[in-house]
N, C-alpha and C positions, 0 to 999 in steps of 0.2 A: 137444778140440783147443785148444792154447794159442797165441795170436797175439803174445805179449809179446816173443818173440824178434825180431820184425820192426820193433819200435819203436826208433828211434835213441835212445840215452841222452843224447847231447850236443845242446844247444840251438845253433841257428845264431847266430853272432856278429851283434850289431845293427849296422847300418850307422851310421857316425858322422855323415855329412853326407848328408841326404836331399834337400836343396834343390839344384837345378841352376842355376848362374848362366848368364844369357844376355847377349848383347851389348846388348840393349835394357833391361837391369835398371837400376834406379835406384842409382847408386854411393853415395848418401847413406844408403840404407835399411840397417837392420841385417840381417844374414844370418840371424839367428835369429828366427823368427816370434813367439816369446814376448816378446821385448824390442823391440817396435816404438818408434819415436821418438815424442816427445810432440808434435812439430810436426804441424799439420794434423789433429789429432784432431777428432771430431765436436763436442765441447764448445767447442773454441777457434774453430770456424767458425760457432758459433751454431746448430748442428744438434743435435737430440736424437732419441730414438726416436719422439717425437710430432710432430717437424717444426718446432716452435717452442720457443725457450727459455722457461723459467719466467717470465721477466720480461715476456714478450709474451703470456701467457695469463691469462684470467680464471678463477678457480677458486672464489672465495667466493660463496655465495648472495646475500649482501648486495650485491655488485657487480652481479650479474645483476638483482636487484630494482631497484637504483638506475637501471640503464639502461632497464628496462621502464617504470619510473614517470616518468622525466624526459627520456628520449630521443626521437629521431625514429624513426618506424616506417615502413618501406617494404615492401610485400607484393609478391612475385613469384609466378611459377608454381610454382617448386620450392624457393624459400627465402623466409624473411621476415627482413629485416635491421633491427636496432635499433641506434642509434648515439647517443652522447652525448659531449661533450667531457670527457676524462678528467683525473684528478688528477695523472697522471704525464706526462712529456714524450714518452712512447712510445706507439705504437699497441698496443692489446691486443685479443685475440680470445677470445670465448667461443662455444662451440657447444652447441647442444641438439638432441637427436633423440629424440622421445618414442616410446613403444611402439606408437603408432598407425601408425607407419611400417613396422614389421615386426619380425622377430626381430633378435637382437644383431648377426648377421652383417650384415644390411642396415643397421642404424643405424651400425655402425662403418664400413661402406663410405661412407655419407653423410658422416660426420665427416671421413674421409680426404679425400674430394672437396672439401669445404668449406675444409678447411685448405689444400689446394693452390690453390684459388681465391683465398683470402685472400693467400697468400704471392705468387702471380703478379700480383695487382692492388693490392698495397699502395700503389703510387705514385698510384693513382686515388682514394685517399681524400682528402677535402676539405682536411683539416688534419693536422698532425703528431701531435697528442695526443688521438686520438679512440679511445674504447672501442667496440668493435663486438660484438654478439651476433648470431649467425646461427642461426635455427631452420630445421632441415630439414623439408620437407614431403613428402607422399607422392609417389613417382615420382622422387625425387632420386637414388636409386641405380640406377634402371633406364634413365634417359634417356642420350642420347649426351652425350659431353663438351662438344660444341660448343653443345647446347641449353642445358645448365646454365651454361656460360660466358656466353652471351648473356643469360640471365635475371639472373645476378648482376651483369653489367656494366650492364644496365638499372637494376637496384636502386641500384647505386652512383651512377649518373647522377642519378637522381631524388633520392637522398639528398643529393647535392652541391647540387642546386637548392634543396632545403628548407633546408639549413644557410645557404646564401647569402641566402635571402629573409628569414629570421628574424634579427633584430638580435642 
């Protein structure tokens, strides 16, 4: 039995405009999704896939070692915060999460949470040019957001006291 006679030979014409315009649509926005405007891109707003621009991140081992060696250390229940006055005029963040915490999924969740804590509490840092390294501890990924928030805020308050006491 041959079924080929039931298959249409002509393809359906492609619709030219698939987007529907709504009354609440942005009139400045391009109607073609391929050609979005450059205004308001993530890079121009200082946002990246990691949440912080490159200039605000510590990436070199030497920077981490300098902070561990010369910086202040404050131990919390879920995080350990190290800080030192940095060479740049901007605050920078470094995050570490060792394998003791758990598998990669857990470590990455800890890093995301710490990045968000840092972003939300940037104004609580004692001075404007401080380099901060935050080490995640066990339980960082499992506790509630309020608990880790309180722990981080306590660490920052103690850090501020230590920096003010030392000349």
